[in-house]
N, C-alpha and C positions, 0 to 999 in steps of 0.2 A: 417608457412613454410612447415610443414608436410602435411597439407591439400593441399597445392599447388603441392607438390611432388606427392601425391597420385593421383591427377587429371590427370597427364600426364603419369602415369605408365600403362603398358599393364595389361590386366585383371588378369593374373596369378600372377604378381608381387603385384598387389593391395591386393589380398588375403593374400599373404605372409607378406606384411607390416602390415596388420591388426592383424595378429597373433602375430607378434613381439611387436606391441603396447600393445595388450591385456596382453601379458606375462609381459612386462616391467611395466605396470601400475596395476598389481595385479588383473587382471581378468576383465571380462565384467561389473561386478557390479560397479566397481570403475573408469574405464577408462574415463577420461574427453576428451582425444584426439579423440577417435573413435566416441564419441557423436558429437563432433564438425565436424568431417568429414561427418558423415551421414546427419547432418542438412544442411551443406553448399553444399554438392555434390548431395544429393538426396531429400532434403526437408523432411527428416524423423527425427522427434524430439523424442528423447528417454529419459525418466526420470531416476533419480538416482536409482541405485541398480537393475534396470531391466536387464534381461539377456536372451540370446537365440534368439534374433531377429536381430543380427548384420550380416545379410546375404541378400544382395540385390537380390539374386536369389529366395528368398522365401518371401520377404517383399516388398510390393508396395511403390511407392513414394507418397509424399504428405499425410503423416499420422502423427498423434501425439499419442505417447504411454506414459502413466503415469509412476509414480514411483512404485518400488517394484513389477513389473510384471514378470511372469515366462512363457517362451515359451519353450515347449517341442520340441524334435527333429522332424523335418518334418512338423511343423505347417506352414501354408501358408496364406498370406494375398494377395488377388487378387486386382489389380488396380481398382479403382472406376470409370472406364470409360467403358461404354457399347460399344460393337460393333454394329453399326447401321444396323438393319435388312432391313430398307427401302432404303439403298444405293445399287448401282450396285454390290458392293462387301462388305464383312465384314472385308476385310484385312485392317490393320492399315495404309497402304500406302495412303489410300483415306481420312483418317480423323485425322491422327497423324502427327503434323508438324515436329516431330523429323526426319522423313524420307525425308523431303524436297519437297514432292509433293504438299503440301498445306502450305501456309504461316502461317496460324493460325488454330489451332485445333478447329473445329466447335463443338466438343463434349468435354465438360470440364472434367478434371480429379478431381472429387470431393473429399473433405477431409474426412478421417476416423479418429475418435477420440476413442482411447482405454483408459479407465480410469486407476486408480491406483489399485494395488493389484489384477490384473487379471491373472488368470492361464489358459493358452491355451494348451490343451492336444496334445499328439503325433498325427501327421498327420491330425489335424483338419484344415479345410479350412474356412476362412472368405471371403465370396463372395462380389462382387461389390454392392449387394443389401443392405448390412449392413453399416450403417453410424455411429453407436456408440456402444461401449461395456461399460457398466457401471462399476463403482468401485466395486471391490470384486467379480466380476463374475467369473464363472468357465465354460470353454467350454470343453466338454468331448472329449476323443480321437476319431479320425476319424469322427468327426461331420462336417456337412456342414451348416454353418450359413448364412442364406439369409434374415435376418431382424435384427433390433436392439435388443440388449440384455440388460435387466434391471439390475440395481445395485444388486449385491449379489445373482443373479439368477444362478442356475446350469442348463445348457442346454446340450442336447445330442441328437444325431440322425441325420438322413438324410431325410428331412431337420431337423435342430436342433429345439427342442422345450423345453420350460421350464419344468423341471421335479421336481423342488423344489427350495428352497432358503436356503442359508447357515445358517441364523439366523432368529429369529422372528423380527417383525417390530420394536419393542422397541430397540433391540440390534443394528439393522441396523442404526436406527436414531442416536444412541449414537456414533457408529463408524464413521458415516459420519460427525457428528458435532464435533467430537474430532479432525478431520483432521490429524490423526496420520501419514498419508502417506506424509505429507508435512515436517515432521521432518527429519533431516539428520540421516544417520545410526549411527553416534556417539551419537547423542542425544536419538535416539530410543532405543539404546542398554540397557539403564537402566530400561526399562519396560519389558524386555524379560521374566522375571520371572512370568509375568501375561498373557503370550501368550495363555494359555489354559483357560483363563477366560475373554472372550471378553468384557463383561460389566465392570468388574473391570479395565481392560486394558484401555478402553476408558475413564472411569471416572477419573482414575489416571492422564491421560494425560490432560484432560480438567482442572482438579484442579491445576495441575502443571503449565499449560500455563496461567491460570487466576492469579495465584500467581506471575508468572514472570512479567505479565503486571502491 
């Protein structure tokens, strides 16, 4: 019902409704309703506990964002549809069916997948050239990302380049295999005392999950 109401509201009222929902449902990290709205209305799939990306003025359509991601203020995700240089004009009237000039968009809006536990710094831009950002990656403030980002890489610059990795390869493998980011916040909370020791954190979760099975 709320999603249907949101669809018919003027732009300004949409923003106001989102703020009310977020406040009522204890913040962006926990709101189920705004996730439903973004998926149904914009094709934007946002995982649990992720915050900072519930803004269609900054986040492109047709993307998937994983769990436990952090978006700083001003971070922008550009639509993955290139403006055609070989057309008579680069204006979207000529290739985007939304405007009604063409029945079907000849240039697809390709999907972008952002993994889990990704931190995107202030005013960073993920361009249409990037198709994926791996789990655990960090994108530095004011960076311009024009290619895929590996898991747990730290990238920065214009254009962004890998300047290091958060952990050694063994720790990365442990974290990935533990799939800690698939746990609910309530379940994950019991491991918070191990947060400063990634290996012990991952091993504890793996052991616990194996025991549960």
